[in-house]
N, C-alpha and C positions, 0 to 999 in steps of 0.2 A: 639488633645489629646482625647483618647478614654478610657472608663472604660470597664473592662472585668469581667464577673462572670462565673466561671467554663469554662473559655476559650472562651466564647461568648461575643460579644460586648453588652453593656448595655446602654440603653437610659433611664435615671432616670426619665425624665418628662412624659414619655408616660404611658398609662394605663397598658400596658403589663409590662413595667419596674417596676411600682409600685407593681404589683402582684408578680413579680419575687423577688423584694427586700423584700417583706413581708415574702415570704417563706424562703429566705436566712437568714433573720433576726432571724426567729424562729429556724433555724438550726445552727445559729452561724457561717455562712460562710463568709469569707472575700472577698472583691472586690479587683481587681488588677488595678492599674493605668498604662496606656500604655505610659506614658511620658518618661520612662526610661527602660533600660534593665540591670539587672533584675527588674521586675515591683514592685514598692512599694505597700505594702498591705494597704487597707483602710477598715474602719468598717462601718456598717449600723446602723443608729440611727433613732428612731421614734420621730418626732417633729411636733407639731401642726397638728396631724392627717395624716401626710405624712411621707414617708421614705426618708432619705437623706443619702449621702455617705460622710464621713469625714476622714481626714488623721489620721493615728494612732499617738498617743502621741510620740513625739521625733523623728518623721520621716520627718519633713518638709524639711530638706536639702537633703533628698534622692530623692526628686522630681526634675524634670527639672526646670531650672530657669524660663522658660516661661509657666510653669504649674500653674494653679490657686491655687494648693495645696502647692506650694513651700513656705518655710518659712526659713529665714536666721537663723543660729545658735543662740540659746537663749543667748549665752555668749556675743553677740554683743550688747545686750540691758540689761534691768533689769529683763527680763523674767526668766532667769536662776535662779535667787535668789529665786523666788517665785513658779516656776513650780514644781509640785509634792510635794509641802509643803503647801503653801497657796492656790494653784490651783491644784485640783486633778481630773483627767479625768477618767471616767469609761466606756470604750468602750463596755462592755457587756450590759450596760443599756442605753448608749448614753447620760449620764448626766455628768455635771462638777460641782463639789462642790467648793465654794469659802469660805475660812476662813477669817473673817473680824476682823480687830482690832478696830472697833468702834461699838457702840450699835445700835441695830435696834428695841429697845423698851425702854420704861421708866416705871419702876415699880411704883406702887401707894404708896408703902411704902419702905423706905430705908432698905436695907438688912444689917444684922449684920455681921461685919467683922469676918472672921474665927479666931479661937483662935490661939495664938502663943504658940507653945510647947517649944521653946527654944532648941530643940534637934538639933544636928549637922546634916547637910545633909549627906546622905549615897550614893548619886549618883551625877555624873557630867553629865549634859545634856544641849544641846543647847535649848534656848527658842524657842517655835514654832513660825514660821513666819506667819504673818497675813497681809492682805491687808489694807492699809490706804484707806481713802475714795477717794483720788485722784488716787490711784492705780486701784481702781475699774473702774474709768473713762478710764484709760489707757487700762485696759483689754477689756472693751467693744469696744473701738476704734480699738484695735488690732483684736478682734474677728470679727468685722464688716468689716475688710479689709480697713478701712478708712485711714490707713497710707500708702496704696499703691497708686501709681500714674502712669497712662499710658497716652500718648498723646491723645488717643481717648476719655478720660474722660473730656476733656476741654469743658466747657459749659453744662455739663450733671449733675453736682453735685449742688444741692440746698437743702433746708431744708427738702423737701418731701423725697428725697433720703436718707438723713442722718437719718431721723426719722424711715423709714422702715428698714434700715440697723441695727440700734441700737436695735430696737424691736426684730428683728430676732436673733441678737447676744445674747439677753437675754434669748432666749428660751432654755429650758433644763438646766438652771443654777440654782443651789441650794445655798441659803444663809441662815444661821441660821435655817435650816430645812424648809425653805419656798421657793417657786418658785419665782425666781427673777422677772419673767415677770408679776407676780400678784401684785408686789409692786413698779414696776418701771414706773414712769411717764415721758414720752418724749412727749412734746407738738406736736400735729399734725400741718402740714402745714395749716396755718390759712386762711380760706376764709370766709368773712363776711356773705355770703349767707348761709353758713353751720354752723353758730355760734351755733345754738341750738343743732344740732346733735353732734358737737364736745364737747360741754359742757356735754351732757348726757353721752358720752363715758368716759370722764374724771371723772365724778361723780361716775360712776360704779366702777372705779379703786379706787377712794377715799373711797368708801364704805367698801373695804377690810381692811381699816386702822382704822376703828372706834373701840374703845375698847369695849370689851364685859363685861358688868357689872362693877365690881370694880377691874377687872384684870389689867394687865400691858397695857400700851398704845403702840400699835405697830407703828413702823416708816416705812415710804416709802422712796424711793430714787427718786430724780428728776434729769434729765440731760437736760439742756436747754441752749439756747444762752442768755447770760446776756445782758439786755438792759439798766438797770439803777435802781436806788432806790430813793424813796421819804421819807424824814425824817418825822416821825409822833411824836405825843406827847410821846409815850411810846417806840419808836424804829424806825423801818423803814419798808416800803413796797418794796419788791424786784419785779421788773417787768422783765419778760422774753419775748423775741420775740416769736411770734406765740401763746402767751397766754395773750392777752391784757385784757381779762376779768377775770383773775385769779391771783391776787397778792398774794405773799407769805410774811408772816410777820416775822420779826426778832426783838428781844428785843434790847435795847440800847447797851448792852455789846457785843452781837454778831455783831451788826452793826459796832461798833468801831473796833473790831478785824478784821472784813472784810476789812475795809479801811487800817488798818495797814499792813495786810498780803499781800493784792492784789493791793494796791494803785499803786505801781510802774508798775505792769503789765498792769493795765488799762491805765496809762499815756502813756506807750509805744504804746499800741494799738491806742490811740487817736492821738499820734504823727505820727504814720504810716498812718493814714487815711484810713486803710483798714484792713481786717481780722476780726476775731470773737473771743469773749471770751466765752468759753464753761464752764458752771458751773455744778458741781454735788453737791448735798446736801441731807442730811437726813432730813425728816420732819414728822410731825404728824398732825392729823386733830383735831382742837380745838372743843369744844362742840358746838360752834356757827357755825361750818362747814367750817371755813377758814384754810388753811395750815400754819403751823408754822415751821420755819427752826431751825435746831439744830447744824449741823456741815457742813462745806462748803469746797470744793476744786475747783480749777480752772485750766484750760489749754488754752493757746492761740493757735489759728490755723490760717492758711493763708486763702486767698480768696477761695482757693481750698480745704479748710478744712484739711490741713496737719498740724499736731502739730509742734511747734517750741519753742525753749527756749531762744535764744538770737539773736541779730542783725546779727552776722556773720553767724550763722546757717541759719537764714532766707535768707540772701544773697545767700547762696549756694542753698537752695531749689528753690529760684526764678530763679537762673541761670539754674538749671536742668530743670525746667518747661519751661523756655523760649527756651531752646535748644531741646525741645521735647524728653526728656529722660524719661526712665521708672525707677522707684525706689520705695523702701519701707522705710518709716521712722521708725527709731528705737525709742522705748519708754522707759522711765526710771523706771516705776513701783515704787517699794519701795526704790530704790537707792537714796542716797543723791545727791545733786546738784554737789558736787565735785568729785563724782565717775566717772571714764572714761567709756564712751560708744560710739559706733559708732553713728553718726548722721543719716546715711541712708545706704542702700545697693543698688547699681545699679543693675537693673534687665535686662539690655539690652547689657551687655558685655558677652563674651563667657562663662565665669564663673563669679559668683557674685563678685562684688568689694565693699569693705567696705569703707565708706566715714567718715573720722574723721576731726573734726573742733575744733580748740582751740578758746574758747570764749574770752580769754585774753592772747595774745601771750607773755605778759610780766610776766605772772605767771609761774615761772620756775618749781615749784612743780607740778602744774596741767599739764604742758607741758610734764614733765617726765613720768607721769602716762599715758597720752594719747599716747605718743610715744611707751611705753612698750605695751600697749593694741593693737596698730596697728601692731607692729612687731610680737606679739605672736599669733595673730589670724590665722586661717587656710585659710583665703581668701586673695586675693590681696587687696591692700589698696591704697587709694588716700587721701592725707592729706593736710590740710591748717593750718599750725602752725605758720607762720611768719606774718610780717606786710605788706608784699608785696601783689600784686594782685593775684587773683586765677589763678593757672595754668590750662591749658585745662584738661577737664575730659578724661578718657580713651575712646578710640573709641568704637562704637558699635561692637558687634561680632556676629558670626553665632550662631544659636540656638543649644544647646547641647541635644535636645530632643532625638536624635537617639544614643547618646553616652551611654556607660555603666556608672553605678553610680560612682561618684567621690569618692576618698578616703575620709575618715572622719577626717583625721588628716594631718597636714603639709601643708605648702604653697609653692608649687614648683615654681622654676624659679628664675631668677636673678632680682635684683632691679634696676629700672631706675628712673631718676628724677633729681632734682636740686642737685648741688654739696653740698649744706649745709644740704641735707636730709630732708628739711622741707616739700617738696611736692614730694611724691614718689608713684610709682605704681609698683607692682611686675608683670613682664611680664610672661605669661605662656610659657612653653617650646616651643610650636608651633608658638608663636608670633601671636596669634589669634586676638589680638586687631586690627591688620591691615586688617582683613578679611572684605570685603565689607559688610556694615550693612544690616541686615534683619529686616524689620519692625516688631519688636517683638510684638508691641501692636496690630498689625493686627491679630496675632495668639492667643495671650493670653487673650484678653479682649472682645471676641465676646459676652460673657455673660453680659458684662457691658453695652451693648447697650440697654438692657431692664431695665427700671426704677425699676421694682420690685425686681431685684436681684443685682442691681448695688452697688458696694462697700461693698458687704457682705463677711463675713469670714467663710462661711459654706462650703468651698471647692466646691463640685460638686452638691450642693443641689438644689432642685426646690422650696420647700416651704419657706412657710415662716419661773500747774507745780508748782511745785506747792506745796503748803503747806496747811494743813487743818487749818481752823479757828476753834478754840475751840468752846467746848460746853459751731426797729422792723420794723423791717420792716414788716408791715402787708401785703405789696405787695410781689411779687415774689423776693426772695433774689438773689443776684448775686452769 
């Protein structure tokens, strides 16, 4: 897959490529992606002192399935509900603004409530959508491409990779008028011999969160792997993996709410004996210098750091991984747990295939909604809605990179599958599921062999579940 600028191939990482991108950025010139014909346009953004190329908003499905810029339709996840409302991209400036539904500061004095006029409303309008704290975690995971999995990634994902991907995903993101990268703390991969240097970098970030005078207390965000908590006289100390020397304090009320909201998820993880609990929380820095938690969200991920919600979905993800399949996990964002979304999208079939999984096959209402979602989507679908064992996944297919762009609506082809309709897949008109497999991961993930860019969601760049609770491995992880 090659990028083109003014009809000429572009190498983003090279010095000449950076000079070319700088000039094109100033001129507002678009880049073309050679993965499909006609070529999807991309825009140039300046991030961390370098120029990167990103897909235009809403064009993810215009790219070939084996292109790093491919993105399944937003309607298959919770992204459609918040895109362009709670998440606003500005291609001209290369920034993304996130509207948050939770505070990032604490005022020193309580504000007076606005006066109630008693007048009847003169307009009818929808309430503006804003991201919950867990939705921000989903967004960062999505932007970092950590929901994508290719067979070549096996053994190459560990916390150092996750840290780098999340930090890069936070670049050029604006929250409450501030740069997210300046207030986001993601613990570094911990090495005891580098303990002092790691602490110094963490303290520099914490310095951004100290209140100025008597003004409002600013909050930061932490994304880390939860290790456990220790009950104290006034609350609890939260311990995160890769931050053994930096405990976060929570008062008794928040500690109890954490147990109530996330207790079942943590028990599930303990019963599995594998996987990780990823925590996101807002926090402030106390006068004494230690961090204090305010609001918490959590997401469970597999050993390969792929998010999952229930045991049946986890079973499907494990089966896909064991069979060396390529897929992209779909995330819920703001949608409630009973809203139907695809669990994943297969990336190694001729055209993308949406995977739908019923968490509880006996729930007729939820099953009806899932069935409707699978039938109305524009992609072929594979479903596991009954109590029986999983049917085989669709065969791998040939790469569509040389094809013309697919239509944006409609799902062509007849339906094949079980007689009861519980496990179906729409066959494309050419029967391409039967084409000998092409090792898609050999083509699409060359960039992932490099630790510094592995798992990132910045398209072609070179540089660098949850409910909110109200207001360690210190050696190399597996």
